[in-house]
N, C-alpha and C positions, 0 to 999 in steps of 0.2 A: 158131728159124725165124720168118719174117715171113709171115704169111698175110693176104692182102687178102680181106676177107669179101665175099661176094656171094650171090646166090641169093635166094629168096623170104623166107627167115627171117632172114638176116643183113643188117643195115643199116649196119654200121660197119666200122672196122678193128681187128683183134685182133693183139696181139703176144704170142706164147706161146713160152716156152722149153721145151726138151725136158726139163730138169731144173731144180729150184728153185735160185735163186742169189741172193746178196746184192746182186748188181748186174745183175739181169735186164734192166733198161732204164735208161739214163742219158742226161741231157742235160748236156753239159759246155760250159765257156767256152773261150776260146782258150788258157787256162793249164792246160787239162786237169783242171779241178776241177769236180765235179758241182754243177749247180744244181738238178737234179731226179733222184731215184734211185728205182727201184722194186725193193724187196727181196721177192722171192717166197718166200724161205725163212721170213721172219718176218711175211709179209703186211704190209709196212710201206712207206709212200711217204714220203720225206724231201725237204725243200726246203732247199737251201743247204748250206754246208760250214763249216768252222772258220775259214776265212780271209776269204771274200768275204761281203759283206752280200747277203742275199737277201730278196726281198719277194714275198709271195704276194697277188695282187689278185684278188678275186672280184667281178665285176660282175654285179648282179642286174637282172632286168627289173622293170617296174612292178608286176607281179602276183605276184612270188615272193620267197623268201628268198635272200639272197646265199650263205648257208652253212647247211647242214643236217647235224647230227650226231645220229644216233639208233641205238638198239640193236635196234629192231624187236621188243622183248619188254618187257612191262610189269614184269617182275621183274628185269630186268637194268639195271644202272647205266649212265649215259651221261655222259661228261665230257670236258672239254678241260683238259689239264695244260700250264702255262706255267712255265718256269723258266730258270735261268742254265745251270748244268751238270746240274742235276736239277730235279725238280718243286718250284717254290716256291708256285704257286697252282693251285687246282682250281676249275673252273667246271663244276658237275655237276647231274645230276638223280638223286636217290636211287631205286634200283630196290626197296629194302626198308627197313624201319625200322633205324635205327642206323648206316646207311652215311654215311661222311664225318663226321658229328657224332653224338654219342650220342643226341640227342633228335630226330633226323630221322625223318620218317615217309615211307613210299613216296610217290614223286611230288613231294617237296619240292625246290625249287630251292635250290642251295647255292653260295656262293662263300666259299672259306676259304684262309688261308695255311697253309704246311706246319708252321709253328711258332708257339707263343703269343708268342715273343720278337719276331716281326715283325708289322707293322701292316697292316691292310687300309685303304687310304685312298681317299676320295672327294673330288675337287676339280674345279675348273674353271680354265682358264688356267694360268699358271705360279706363282701365289701359293700360300699355305698351304692345306692341305686343309680342306674344310668339315666332313667327318666322318671318323671312323676307328673301326675295331674292333680292339682290343688287349687280348690276355690275357682275352678274354671280356667286356670292357667297351666301351661305346659312348661315344665322345668327340665332342663338337661344338666345334670350334675348338681341338682339342688332339690330338696324335698318340698319346701314351702315356696314355690315360685310366686313372685310378686308382680309379674307382667304376663301378658298373653303368651310370650315366649321369653323365658328367662334362662340364659346360657351361662353356666359357670365353668368355663374352660374354653379350649380352643374350638374353632369351627372351620370346616372346610366345605366350600362349594365348588365342585368340579364338574363343569358342563359347558360346552361351547354353544352359545346362543346370543342373540342380539338383546335378549332380556333375561339373562341368567339370574339376575337378582334385581327386584324393583321395590321402591316404596312409593305408594300411591295414597292420595287423600280419599276419605270416605265420601265427602260431599260432592266432589266434581270428578273423581277418578283421574285427577291430574297426576302424572308421573313426576314425582319430585326428584327421584334418583334412580339411575339405571346402571347396572354393571353389564357391559357388553363384552363378553369373553371371546366372541368370534373375531372382534377387531381390536381387542385389548384397550377398550375406552371406558372411562367412568364419565357419565353424563349427568349434569344437574339440570333438571327441568325437561320439558318435552318439546321445546321450540315453538310452542303455540300460545304461551302466556302473553297477556296484554295488560298493561297498567297494573292494577292491584292483584291481578292473578298471576303475575310473573313470578317464577321461582327464584328466590334470592339465596346466594351463598354468603353466609356471614362468618368471618373469621373472628377468633378471639382477639381482645384488645387489651393493652396494658400501657402504663404511662412511661415505662422504661423497658429496654430490651431484657429478655431473660438472661440469667447468668450462664446458662448452657444452651447449646443449640446443636442442630443436626443439618447437614448439608441438604439444601432444598426446603428447609423449614420456613414458615411464613406467618406473620401476625400483623395486626394494625397497631401502630404506635399512636396513641391519642394525644401525646405531647407534641410530636412533630407533625401530626395530621398526615401521616403517610404510611403505606404498607412497607414493611421491612422483611428482608430475606436473609437467610443465613448461608454464607458461602465460606470458602476457605480463608477469606479475609475477616470473617466474623459477621456481625449483624450490620446491615446497611439498607438504604432505600432500595426497593425492588426496581429492577430495569434501569436503563440508561436515563439519567436525569436530562430533561429537556433544557439544557443550559444554552444560553445565547451569548455569543461573542459579538460585541458591538465595536465597530471601528468606523467612526465618522471621518471622512476624508474631504478636505476642501476641494471645490467649494461645497460646504455643508448643505445638504438638502433642506430647504425651508429656512435657511438662515436669514436673519434680519440684521442689517448694518445700521447702527445709530450712534451718533456722538453727542446727543443732547445731554447726557448726564454730566459731561465735562465741559460743556459750552461755557465761555467762548474758547476754551483751550483745546480745541479739536481740529485745529488747522493742519492739514497734511493730505497725503494721497494714499488711498487703499486699493491695491490691485491684487491680482491672483497670478500664480505662476507655478513652475515646477522646476526641480533639479533632479538629476539622476546620475549616478556613477556606478553602474552595475558591474558585477564581477566579470561578466562576459564581454562588456564593452559594447553591447548591442545598442544601448541608448546612453549617450553621454550629452547631458544638457546642463548648462549652468554649473559646471563642476567647481566653480569657485565657491558655491554655496554647499554643494555636496562634496566636500573635500575628502571624505573617507570612502574608501572602496565599499560598495554595498549600500551607500546612502541612496535613498530614492523617496522624494517627498513631493506632494502637492502642497501649496501653501498660500496664505494670504500674506501680502507684504505691506507694512505701514511705514511711511517715511514722512518726515516734516523738516522744512528748512528753518523753522522757528528756533530762536535761541533758548526758549523755555520749553518744558516738556508738554507735549501735545498727545492727547489720548482719544482713541476711538474704540467703540465697542461692537462686538459681534455676539448676537444672541442666537442660541440654538436650542430647539425643543426636540425632545425625544420621548415617545410613548413606550412604556415598559410592555413586554410581552404579556399575553393573557395567562401564561404559566409562570409568571414571575413570583419568586419566593423571597430572595434576598440577593445581595451582591456576593461575589465570590470571597472577598475579604475587605479589609479597610485600606488596601493599597491598589485596588483594581482600577479605580478611576484615574486615568492619567492623560495629560496633555503634553504634546511635543512642541517645542518652540526653539527659537534662535534669535539672537539679538547682537548688533555690533556695539551696543552700548548698554550698560545697566545702571548708569548713574544719572546725571542731569539734575536739574533743579527748577523750581518755580513752576509756573503754568498750572498744569492739572494737579500738581503735587504728588503724582505717581511716578515712581522711578521708571527709567527707560527699560524696555523689555516686554515680556509677556506675563500676565497674571490671569487667574480664572476663579470663578465661584460657581457653586451648584445650588439650585433651589428646587423645591417641590411644592406642589399645591397640597395642603393638608385638608382632607375632606371633613375633618371634625371641626376645625376652627375657621374653615373657609378662607384661609390666608396662605400667601406664598411665603414659605419659610426657608431660610438658608440651612443647607446640610453641610457640615464641616466648616472650614474656614476659607477665606480668600487666600489663594496660594500663588506665590511667585514661581514661575517656571525656570527662569534663567538665573544661575548663580555665577555664570562665567560667560565671556563673550566668544562669538564666532564659532559656536559648537551647538550641535543639535542635542537638546536635553529633554528627557521624558520625566515628568515630575507627578507624583501621586498627590491626590487631594489631601490637604492637611486638616487639622482639627480633630473632632471626636470620631471621625470615620463614617463612611457612607452606610455601613450596615446598621449603625445606630439610628438611622432615619427611616428604617423600614417597619411596616406593620408586624412583620414576622418577629422583630425584636421587642414588640410590646408597645410601640408608639401608636396611640390611638389616632387614626386618620393618616398614618404614615404611608410611605411608598409601598404599593402593592400592585397586584395585577392590573394592567392597563393604565397605571398612573403616568402622569406626564411630568418629566423633570426638565428643568431649563438650566442651561450653562450660559454664563456671562463671561466672555473673554475680552479682556482689555489689552490692546496693544499701544504702547507709548514710544514716542521717538522725539528727538530734538537735534538741532544742528546737522540735519541731513543724515542722522543715523537711521538704521533700518531694524525693524522688528518683524519676525516671521512667526506665524503660528501654523501648525500642521495637524497631524492626526489626534483625534479625541477618542479614547478607547476605554472600554470596561467589559467585565464578564459578569453576567447574571446567572443565578442558579434557579432552576425551575422546580416545580413540584408536580 
């Protein structure tokens, strides 16, 4: 029946069927297809049909909402379902915890797709979407995000805070990384780690330096076992190398004097002294030995009245620094000496003058091995000469060069210095020097 309302309490028009029907009220087009249908059997109002496009336009005033959907109960869910043949998208308000999503709380606003294999996209215009939710992941600039936050493009964080950006562990809530924009600091760790819980910063490593570099770049060179940095000079070890310049000056600390190796041809006198002929003339001592301006030496002096060559030995031990890596080069070990004679014969069989040898304790063979060759210092008389260790070179004796048990950190090396004289000639030995490179 069609009843026109009237009277004091009725202000509108009511259409009421005598029995509930799927087509209680319809508005059809000229093709007899429903554009609007009221289904009183299911309490359902539908717009459109499967053939014609139908549009529902709701015009709102300036003071109200254009469309209101509500359940009128705080514990009842409210939603709008959108789909093709069935629901593909829910826009809803949860009436209780766990509705629509497992972590929803009562009153939460929810927008979700019906399947994790479809994406919820947010975009503007007809271009690519700006954001997406896919399989529980949030993507920016990508549809199918593969991580909880998947950003394909630039990102800008602009905020002044001591913790503007942080990365924390889930198990202990340790802060692994912090961007402090208030003091312009990037901080690794939270300064509270101990032992296994400390936060470690691990750089990439390579066996050779990269072919290109950028000022301030850094990596770990596994071949040289050192961090390397890129400067205007190219790749090199980071920081100043802890190099040690060694200069042993007579009387050598801990030196031992012994002539037993050349007995009985070890007759003579071994004393110590100095000569100085400085440019300022402040100290002038024994200038007959320091004949050149600028000469300044402490020395051991060996002399013998014997007609045949007599030799005495000085043994000096030195412990390498804990940071020792290698020697500066194969000419760094030098000994300075002087002699009034470089000939002579008989006796010890060693020519007059100064010679020296270098030895090291090999930790693999447990033997004292010679490094380089026995080297004669003086090739002319009555002049101070500094001569490098001969032979294969000192770097070839180091563990760094691949010698098993070779010279390394804290290794002890020994120098044997022979001074030989005869017929009252004099031999002098002075500074023993070398430069070590650290790591």
